C-alpha positions, 0 to 999 in steps of 0.5 A: 215691522218696516223701518224707514231709511233715507235716500241720500240722492234725494234727501238733504240735497242742500249739503254735499253728499258725505255731509248728508249722513249726519243730517240723516242721523239727526233727523232720526234715520238709522239707515241710508241708501243712495244711487251710486257710491262709486264717485267716493272712496270706499273708506270715506263712505264707510267713515261717514256711516260709522261716525253717524251710526248708520247702516247702508241698506242699498245702492245700485250697480253701475248704470252707464253714463247717468248724466247722458241719460243712461239708466242701466246697461244690463240689457245691451249685448255689446256691453256685457263686459262693462256690466260684469266689471260693474258687478265686481266693483259693486261687490267691493263697495258692498263688502266695504260698507256692509251692504247686503242688497244691490239693485240692478237698473235694466236700461233704456231700450232704443227703438231700433233694438230687438226686444228679444235680444235685450231680454235674452241679454238681461236674463244672462246678465242677471244670472251672472250677477245674482250668482256672483253676489250670492258668493258674498251673501249679497242679494240682487234686486231688480226695479220696475220703473214707470214709463212716464218718468223714464220712457223706454225703460225696459222693466216696467211692472212687477208682473214682468219682474216676477216673470224674469225672476222665474226665467233667471231661476236664481234664489238670489234675485228679488224685486225692489218695489217702489210704491210711486212707480207702482202707483203710476203704472197700475196702482193696487199697491197693497194687493200687488204687494200681497201677490208678490211679497215672497219676492219683494226684498225692499220697498221705496216710497214717494207720493203721486203726483209730484214724487214728493213726500207722503201726504202731498198726493193721492196715496193713502200712506197711513193705510199703506203703512198699516197694511204692510205692517199687517202683512208682515213686511219687516224690511226697509222702506227707502224714502226716495222722494223730492222734498216739496220744500226742505227735507227737514220741513217735510218730515212731519209724515215720518213723525206721524207714521212713527207715532201711529206705529207706537200707538 
């Protein structure tokens, strides 16, 4: 049975990041994820988790200069050393925070770059990262992202992610399945999950259009949650959406989902 965790990059943004842990706990969440912990001391994040009885279920590998529009560095042949340093840093944080999953954002390809070179670099970097993380009992994830929100993002579909995992050949590489991105690219949310569920280790959600909370758009989340339950998904579902008003005012969907599950 899936459990919901709060994405602190997107939720409770009215307060500073380290204060969002307490808000998540008060709202009923038992776990959190966020993009990057690296701007904070490991002990400060660990303390925020401990004080609020929360579990850290996911964060990303370092992904380049985020403010400049970079969304990962795993595909660039001239940045392999930077990528490997990021893997080492991620392992340090994961060990300190008790986090067993790390997501790798591929990066945004530039038009003049050869796709085959980017692909080969991505495969090599994933082999390295999945192997290093496995030594510490940490799973590596890759996330398909729609090309409307991030034009040029190298990894767009679950099918592409599955083929990459086959090529990498690691038993420690999985898919982060974001229902919002899937809806924007190909739909078929549950059918796609059923096809690739052995490789899906984490799920994220948001409604479409708008990337707001469930119930504000076209996705029938009552059906989706019931279908994931029926399919045996028992991992976390990260709430990676932009609240339409405030986070607290938009949590009615979560209360309804928990009530339906208990019925």
